[in-house]
Each structure stands twice: as structure tokens, then as C-alpha cells.
C-alpha positions in Angstrom: 17.7 -3.4 -21.0 21.2 -4.6 -21.4 24.2 -3.4 -19.5 27.3 -2.3 -21.2 30.0 -4.9 -21.5 32.4 -2.9 -19.3 32.1 -0.1 -16.8 31.9 3.4 -18.2 33.5 6.4 -16.6 31.6 9.6 -16.2 32.9 12.9 -14.9 31.3 15.2 -12.5 31.1 18.7 -14.0 30.2 22.1 -12.8 27.3 22.3 -10.4 27.5 18.5 -9.9 26.3 17.7 -13.4 26.8 14.2 -14.8 26.8 13.3 -18.5 25.6 9.8 -19.1 27.3 8.4 -22.2 25.0 7.9 -25.2 25.5 4.1 -25.4 24.6 3.7 -21.7 21.5 6.0 -22.1 20.4 3.9 -25.1 20.9 0.6 -23.2 18.8 2.0 -20.3 16.1 3.5 -22.5 16.8 7.0 -21.3 15.8 10.0 -23.4 16.2 13.8 -23.3 14.0 15.2 -20.6 13.5 12.0 -18.6 13.3 12.5 -14.9 15.4 10.3 -12.7 15.2 9.8 -8.9 18.5 9.9 -7.1 19.2 8.2 -3.9 22.2 7.0 -1.9 22.5 3.3 -1.2 25.4 1.8 0.7 27.8 4.5 -0.4 26.6 4.4 -4.1 24.6 6.8 -6.2 21.6 5.2 -7.7 19.5 6.8 -10.4 16.2 5.4 -11.4 13.2 6.3 -13.5 10.1 6.9 -11.4 8.3 4.2 -13.5 10.9 1.7 -12.5 10.4 2.4 -8.8 6.7 2.1 -9.2 7.0 -1.3 -11.0 9.3 -2.6 -8.3 6.9 -1.5 -5.5 3.9 -3.0 -7.4 5.6 -6.3 -7.8 6.7 -6.3 -4.1 3.2 -5.8 -2.9 1.4 -7.8 -5.6 1.0 -10.8 -3.3 -0.6 -8.9 -0.5 -4.2 -10.1 -0.2 -6.8 -7.5 -1.1 -8.5 -8.0 2.3 -5.3 -7.2 4.2 -5.1 -3.5 5.1 -1.4 -2.5 5.4 -2.3 1.1 6.4 -4.3 -0.1 9.3 -1.5 -2.4 10.4 1.0 0.3 10.2 -1.2 2.7 12.2 -1.7 0.0 14.9 2.1 -0.5 15.1 2.7 3.2 15.4 0.1 3.5 18.2 1.7 0.7 20.1 5.1 2.3 19.8 3.7 5.6 21.0 2.1 3.9 24.0 5.3 2.2 24.9 7.3 5.5 24.7 4.7 7.3 26.8 4.8 4.6 29.5 
């Protein structure tokens, strides 16, 4: 995926619709009917394919050893926090 050489302006239409210019869609590999996930990040609008998010998460957690149970660790942390709040 290559980025356009210069920024591209898009206009916000009725009902908040954005039209992504064809060259930008091609460079990002976007096609008609694709679903994008929208989120706000530091005052910016970020649009991503769900597959891109999944790949990023997989790579982030790829180095976690199989024997390590992140869910169990999270539950233990939450229980400790609940005990502290109740004390």
C-alpha cells in the first residue's frame, strides 16, 4: 500500500458521508462494499479495515508465550482493584 504523494481533500456530504477519491481507494486496496471501522484518535478520524486491525493485534501479541494466560492475569488484576475499592 502506497500513500498518495500529497494530501487529498475530501468533503463531508449530507448525513456525514465521505467520498474517498478513487486514487486513494486504489492505493489502500479499498473496494465497493468494504467495511471500515471508524475511531477517533487524538483529534483525528481513523478508518481501518477490520482485517488490518486483526493483523495489528496478532502481531502485537505474537510474542506472548503460549503458556501465559493473559485472560487470567486480567481477571486477577480486576479482582485486586475491586478489593482495593471495597476496602
